[in-house]
C-alpha positions as a Markdown table, in Angstrom:
| # | Residue | x | y | z |
|---|---|---|---|---|
| 1 | Met | 18.6 | -9.0 | -36.2 |
| 2 | Leu | 15.7 | -8.5 | -33.6 |
| 3 | Thr | 15.9 | -4.7 | -34.7 |
| 4 | Lys | 15.2 | -5.9 | -38.5 |
| 5 | Leu | 12.6 | -8.1 | -37.9 |
| 6 | Lys | 10.9 | -5.6 | -35.7 |
| 7 | Asn | 11.2 | -2.9 | -38.6 |
| 8 | Ser | 9.8 | -5.3 | -41.1 |
| 9 | Ser | 6.7 | -5.9 | -39.0 |
| 10 | Ile | 6.1 | -2.6 | -38.4 |
| 11 | Lys | 6.5 | -1.8 | -42.5 |
| 12 | Leu | 3.8 | -4.5 | -43.2 |
| 13 | Met | 1.7 | -3.3 | -40.5 |
| 14 | Ile | 1.2 | 0.0 | -41.4 |
| 15 | Pro | -0.8 | -0.6 | -44.7 |
| 16 | Val | -3.1 | -3.3 | -43.0 |
| 17 | Leu | -3.8 | -0.9 | -40.1 |
| 18 | Leu | -4.5 | 1.8 | -43.0 |
| 19 | Ile | -6.8 | -0.5 | -45.1 |
| 20 | Leu | -8.5 | -1.3 | -41.5 |
| 21 | Val | -9.1 | 2.5 | -40.9 |
| 22 | Ile | -10.5 | 3.2 | -44.4 |
| 23 | Ile | -12.9 | 0.2 | -44.2 |
| 24 | Gly | -14.2 | 1.6 | -40.9 |
| 25 | Ser | -14.3 | 4.8 | -42.1 |
| 26 | Leu | -16.4 | 3.9 | -45.0 |
| 27 | Leu | -18.8 | 1.7 | -42.8 |
| 28 | Gly | -19.5 | 4.6 | -40.6 |
| 29 | Met | -17.9 | 2.9 | -37.6 |
| 30 | Ala | -15.4 | 5.2 | -35.2 |
| 31 | Thr | -12.0 | 3.9 | -34.9 |
| 32 | Pro | -11.7 | 1.5 | -31.9 |
| 33 | Val | -10.1 | 2.7 | -28.9 |
| 34 | Leu | -7.9 | 0.6 | -26.1 |
| 35 | Ala | -9.2 | 1.1 | -22.6 |
| 36 | Val | -6.1 | 1.3 | -20.5 |
| 37 | Pro | -6.5 | 1.0 | -17.0 |
| 38 | Ser | -6.3 | 4.2 | -14.8 |
| 39 | Thr | -3.5 | 3.8 | -11.8 |
| 40 | Asp | -6.3 | 3.6 | -9.4 |
| 41 | Asp | -8.1 | 0.7 | -11.0 |
| 42 | Ala | -4.5 | -1.0 | -11.0 |
| 43 | Ile | -3.9 | -0.6 | -7.4 |
| 44 | Thr | -7.4 | -1.8 | -6.5 |
| 45 | Asn | -7.3 | -4.8 | -8.5 |
| 46 | Gly | -4.1 | -5.8 | -7.3 |
| 47 | Ala | -5.1 | -5.4 | -3.6 |
| 48 | Asn | -8.5 | -7.0 | -4.5 |
| 49 | Arg | -6.2 | -10.1 | -5.7 |
| 50 | Leu | -4.4 | -10.2 | -2.7 |
| 51 | Val | -7.0 | -10.2 | -0.4 |
| 52 | Ala | -8.9 | -13.0 | -2.3 |
| 53 | Ile | -5.9 | -15.2 | -2.3 |
| 54 | Gln | -4.8 | -14.3 | 1.4 |
| 55 | Gly | -4.6 | -17.8 | 3.3 |
| 56 | Pro | -6.8 | -19.1 | 6.1 |
| 57 | Asn | -6.1 | -18.9 | 9.8 |
| 58 | Ser | -6.8 | -14.8 | 9.3 |
| 59 | Gly | -3.4 | -14.8 | 7.4 |
| 60 | Leu | -1.6 | -16.4 | 10.3 |
| 61 | Tyr | 1.9 | -17.5 | 9.4 |
| 62 | Pro | 2.7 | -19.7 | 6.8 |
| 63 | Tyr | -0.8 | -19.6 | 5.3 |
| 64 | Asn | -0.4 | -16.2 | 3.5 |
| 65 | Trp | 0.2 | -15.9 | -0.1 |
| 66 | Glu | 0.8 | -18.7 | -2.0 |
| 67 | Trp | 3.6 | -19.3 | -5.0 |
| 68 | Val | 1.1 | -19.6 | -7.4 |
| 69 | Ala | -2.7 | -19.2 | -6.3 |
| 70 | Gly | -4.3 | -22.5 | -5.5 |
| 71 | Asp | -1.0 | -24.9 | -5.8 |
| 72 | Gly | -0.7 | -25.0 | -1.5 |
| 73 | Asn | 2.8 | -24.1 | -1.6 |
| 74 | Phe | 3.3 | -20.9 | 0.4 |
| 75 | Ala | 5.5 | -18.3 | -0.4 |
| 76 | Ser | 8.9 | -18.0 | 1.4 |
| 77 | Pro | 8.5 | -16.0 | 4.3 |
| 78 | Asn | 10.7 | -13.2 | 3.2 |
| 79 | Leu | 8.2 | -12.2 | 1.0 |
| 80 | Gln | 5.1 | -12.0 | 3.9 |
| 81 | Gly | 6.1 | -8.3 | 4.8 |
| 82 | Ile | 6.7 | -6.8 | 1.2 |
| 83 | Thr | 3.5 | -8.2 | -0.1 |
| 84 | Ala | 1.6 | -6.9 | 2.4 |
| 85 | Ser | 3.1 | -3.7 | 2.1 |
| 86 | Gly | 1.2 | -3.6 | -1.0 |
| 87 | Leu | -2.1 | -3.6 | 1.1 |
| 88 | Leu | -1.0 | -0.8 | 3.1 |
| 89 | Ala | -0.2 | 1.3 | -0.1 |
| 90 | Ala | -3.8 | 0.3 | -1.3 |
| 91 | Tyr | -5.3 | 1.5 | 1.9 |
| 92 | Glu | -3.5 | 4.9 | 2.1 |
| 93 | Lys | -4.4 | 5.5 | -1.7 |
| 94 | Thr | -8.2 | 4.2 | -1.0 |
| 95 | Gly | -8.8 | 4.3 | 2.6 |
| 96 | Ser | -11.1 | 1.1 | 1.6 |
| 97 | Ala | -11.0 | -0.8 | 5.5 |
| 98 | Gly | -11.0 | -4.1 | 3.8 |
| 99 | Tyr | -7.4 | -3.5 | 2.7 |
| 100 | Leu | -6.1 | -2.5 | 6.1 |
| 101 | Ser | -7.9 | -5.5 | 7.9 |
| 102 | Ala | -6.1 | -7.5 | 5.7 |
| 103 | Ala | -2.8 | -6.3 | 6.0 |
| 104 | Ile | -3.5 | -6.5 | 10.1 |
| 105 | Asn | -3.9 | -10.1 | 9.6 |
| 106 | Ala | -0.6 | -10.0 | 8.1 |
| 107 | Gly | 0.7 | -8.1 | 10.7 |
| 108 | Asn | -0.2 | -10.2 | 13.4 |
| 109 | Ser | 1.0 | -13.1 | 11.7 |
| 110 | Leu | 4.1 | -11.7 | 11.8 |
| 111 | Val | 4.4 | -10.7 | 15.4 |
| 112 | Thr | 3.3 | -14.6 | 16.1 |
| 113 | Arg | 6.3 | -16.0 | 14.0 |
| 114 | Tyr | 9.1 | -13.3 | 15.6 |
| 115 | Asp | 7.7 | -13.7 | 19.1 |
| 116 | Gly | 8.1 | -17.6 | 18.4 |
| 117 | Leu | 11.7 | -17.3 | 17.4 |
| 118 | Thr | 14.8 | -16.7 | 19.7 |
| 119 | Asn | 16.2 | -13.1 | 20.9 |
| 120 | Asp | 19.2 | -13.3 | 19.0 |
| 121 | Trp | 20.4 | -13.6 | 15.6 |
| 122 | Ala | 19.0 | -16.6 | 14.9 |
| 123 | Gly | 15.6 | -14.9 | 15.2 |
| 124 | Arg | 16.5 | -12.0 | 13.4 |
| 125 | Pro | 13.8 | -10.1 | 11.2 |
| 126 | Tyr | 13.8 | -9.3 | 7.1 |
| 127 | Gly | 14.1 | -5.8 | 6.8 |
| 128 | Thr | 11.1 | -5.7 | 5.1 |
| 129 | Asp | 9.2 | -7.2 | 8.0 |
| 130 | Val | 10.2 | -4.5 | 10.0 |
| 131 | Glu | 9.4 | -1.6 | 7.4 |
| 132 | Phe | 6.0 | -3.1 | 7.2 |
| 133 | Leu | 5.0 | -3.5 | 11.1 |
| 134 | Val | 6.4 | 0.1 | 11.5 |
| 135 | Arg | 4.0 | 1.4 | 8.6 |
| 136 | Leu | 1.2 | -0.9 | 9.9 |
| 137 | Ser | 1.5 | 0.7 | 13.4 |
| 138 | Glu | 1.3 | 4.5 | 11.5 |
| 139 | Asp | -2.2 | 3.3 | 9.6 |
| 140 | Thr | -3.6 | 2.0 | 12.7 |
| 141 | Gly | -2.6 | 4.0 | 15.1 |
| 142 | Asn | -1.3 | 1.0 | 17.3 |
| 143 | Pro | 2.1 | 1.8 | 18.7 |
| 144 | Thr | 2.3 | -2.3 | 19.5 |
| 145 | Tyr | 3.5 | -3.1 | 16.0 |
| 146 | Ala | 6.3 | -0.4 | 16.0 |
| 147 | Thr | 7.6 | -1.4 | 19.2 |
| 148 | Lys | 7.7 | -5.3 | 18.1 |
| 149 | Ala | 10.0 | -4.0 | 15.1 |
| 150 | Thr | 12.0 | -2.1 | 17.2 |
| 151 | Glu | 12.3 | -5.2 | 19.5 |
| 152 | Tyr | 13.0 | -7.5 | 16.4 |
| 153 | Phe | 15.3 | -5.4 | 14.7 |
| 154 | Asn | 17.2 | -5.2 | 17.9 |
| 155 | Arg | 18.4 | -8.6 | 17.4 |
| 156 | Ile | 20.6 | -7.8 | 14.8 |
| 157 | Val | 22.2 | -4.4 | 16.7 |
| 158 | Val | 23.1 | -6.4 | 19.5 |
| 159 | Ser | 24.3 | -9.7 | 17.6 |
| 160 | Lys | 26.6 | -7.7 | 15.1 |
| 161 | Thr | 28.4 | -4.3 | 14.9 |
| 162 | Ala | 27.4 | -2.6 | 11.3 |
| 163 | Val | 31.1 | -3.5 | 10.0 |
| 164 | Gln | 30.3 | -7.3 | 11.1 |
| 165 | Phe | 26.7 | -7.0 | 9.2 |
| 166 | Val | 28.2 | -6.0 | 6.0 |
| 167 | Asp | 30.6 | -8.1 | 6.3 |
| 168 | Tyr | 28.4 | -10.7 | 6.4 |
| 169 | Tyr | 26.0 | -10.0 | 3.5 |
| 170 | Val | 28.9 | -8.9 | 1.4 |
| 171 | Thr | 30.9 | -12.4 | 2.0 |
| 172 | Asn | 27.8 | -14.6 | 1.2 |
| 173 | Arg | 25.6 | -12.5 | -1.0 |
| 174 | Lys | 28.1 | -10.7 | -3.4 |
| 175 | Ser | 26.5 | -8.2 | -5.7 |
| 176 | Leu | 23.2 | -8.8 | -4.2 |
| 177 | Ser | 24.2 | -7.3 | -0.7 |
| 178 | Gly | 23.3 | -4.2 | -1.6 |
| 179 | Trp | 19.8 | -5.0 | -2.3 |
| 180 | Asp | 19.7 | -6.9 | 0.8 |
| 181 | Leu | 21.8 | -4.5 | 2.9 |
| 182 | Ala | 19.3 | -1.5 | 1.8 |
| 183 | Ser | 16.3 | -2.9 | 3.3 |
| 184 | Arg | 17.8 | -3.2 | 6.5 |
| 185 | Ile | 19.2 | 0.3 | 6.4 |
| 186 | Arg | 15.5 | 1.5 | 5.8 |
| 187 | Ala | 14.5 | -0.8 | 8.9 |
| 188 | Ala | 17.0 | 0.7 | 11.1 |
| 189 | Trp | 16.1 | 4.0 | 9.9 |
| 190 | Val | 12.5 | 3.9 | 10.9 |
| 191 | Thr | 13.1 | 2.2 | 14.2 |
| 192 | Gly | 15.5 | 4.8 | 15.4 |
| 193 | Tyr | 18.6 | 3.1 | 15.1 |
| 194 | Thr | 20.3 | 6.0 | 12.9 |
| 195 | Thr | 23.4 | 6.0 | 13.7 |
| 196 | Tyr | 23.6 | 2.1 | 12.8 |
| 197 | Ala | 22.0 | 3.0 | 9.4 |
| 198 | Asn | 24.6 | 5.2 | 8.5 |
| 199 | Ala | 27.5 | 2.9 | 9.7 |
| 200 | Ile | 25.9 | 0.3 | 7.3 |
| 201 | Ile | 26.0 | 2.9 | 4.6 |
| 202 | Ser | 29.7 | 3.8 | 5.1 |
| 203 | Glu | 30.8 | 0.2 | 5.5 |
| 204 | Leu | 29.1 | -1.1 | 2.3 |
| 205 | Ile | 30.4 | 1.9 | 0.1 |
| 206 | Ser | 34.0 | 1.4 | 1.7 |
| 207 | Arg | 33.6 | -2.3 | 0.7 |
| 208 | Ser | 32.2 | -1.8 | -2.7 |
| 209 | Ser | 35.2 | -3.5 | -4.6 |
| 210 | Asp | 33.7 | -6.7 | -2.8 |
| 211 | Trp | 30.4 | -6.7 | -4.2 |
| 212 | Val | 29.9 | -4.4 | -7.4 |
| 213 | Asn | 29.7 | -6.4 | -10.3 |
| 214 | Val | 30.5 | -9.1 | -8.1 |
| 215 | Ser | 28.7 | -12.1 | -9.7 |
| 216 | Tyr | 26.5 | -14.0 | -6.9 |
| 217 | Gly | 25.8 | -17.1 | -8.6 |
| 218 | Glu | 25.5 | -16.5 | -12.4 |
| 219 | Trp | 24.1 | -13.5 | -12.3 |
| 220 | Asp | 25.3 | -9.6 | -11.5 |
| 221 | Tyr | 22.9 | -7.7 | -9.2 |
| 222 | Thr | 24.5 | -4.9 | -8.7 |
| 223 | Thr | 21.8 | -2.4 | -10.8 |
| 224 | Val | 18.8 | -3.7 | -8.6 |
| 225 | Ser | 21.4 | -3.2 | -5.3 |
| 226 | Tyr | 21.8 | 0.5 | -6.7 |
| 227 | Ala | 18.1 | 0.2 | -7.1 |
| 228 | Ser | 17.6 | -0.6 | -3.8 |
| 229 | Leu | 20.1 | 1.7 | -2.2 |
| 230 | Leu | 18.8 | 4.5 | -4.0 |
| 231 | Trp | 15.5 | 4.1 | -2.1 |
| 232 | Ala | 17.3 | 3.8 | 1.4 |
| 233 | Phe | 19.0 | 6.8 | 0.8 |
| 234 | Ser | 16.0 | 8.8 | 0.1 |
| 235 | Val | 14.6 | 7.4 | 3.6 |
| 236 | Thr | 17.8 | 8.3 | 5.5 |
| 237 | Gly | 18.5 | 11.5 | 3.9 |
| 238 | Tyr | 22.2 | 10.4 | 3.1 |
| 239 | Ser | 23.8 | 13.2 | 1.0 |
| 240 | Gly | 27.2 | 11.4 | 0.4 |
| 241 | Thr | 27.8 | 12.1 | -3.3 |
| 242 | Glu | 29.9 | 9.0 | -3.3 |
| 243 | Val | 27.6 | 5.8 | -4.1 |
| 244 | Ala | 29.7 | 2.6 | -4.6 |
| 245 | Thr | 31.2 | 3.1 | -8.3 |
């Protein structure tokens, strides 16, 4: 039905467009051309927006980014590092110091947050936060952020073996566990826990029947889990041919 409607709409639009082109030609007007933003424009527009709506207190958690700008409801902490990564991407592309400054504010916020948590499983970091802090360290030349990232990820390593870690997510997150663990694989890799990263990959693949196409809530997140895992595999250089099928 939808296809038929689309086809009918296209058939109706064609003569209308032809008439407009003919009229434009008769009136000596150029056919209008739609302006498509360049990739660079999209990057700077997005980064400028993030800078503009970054919260007070120099970005200190929880005053970073709101779910809806201006509504006073600040986003879940699991979005902080991945959002700030967009600022680093913009800085790396443009060299704009303003983007790096905003990213540093977010990084300092993360350090403040994790330093205030217990040094165990309860204070474990989000993988995307760890990735961001390592990337921030590289972009600023400040090794402290990478050192902190390694310290925070170590809370996971000393709390659970890779097998236990995978079991925790597979049991609780089903088809979304691949998405969750992919960021932890990348985080483990960039903080030097390469053996742990590979062990997560191996265990997750061996447990594929427990999470692939197993709905979490009302949704099957297998596709997004696969996508994030492919990213993790590219980071780690994983060359196995079997990817949870």
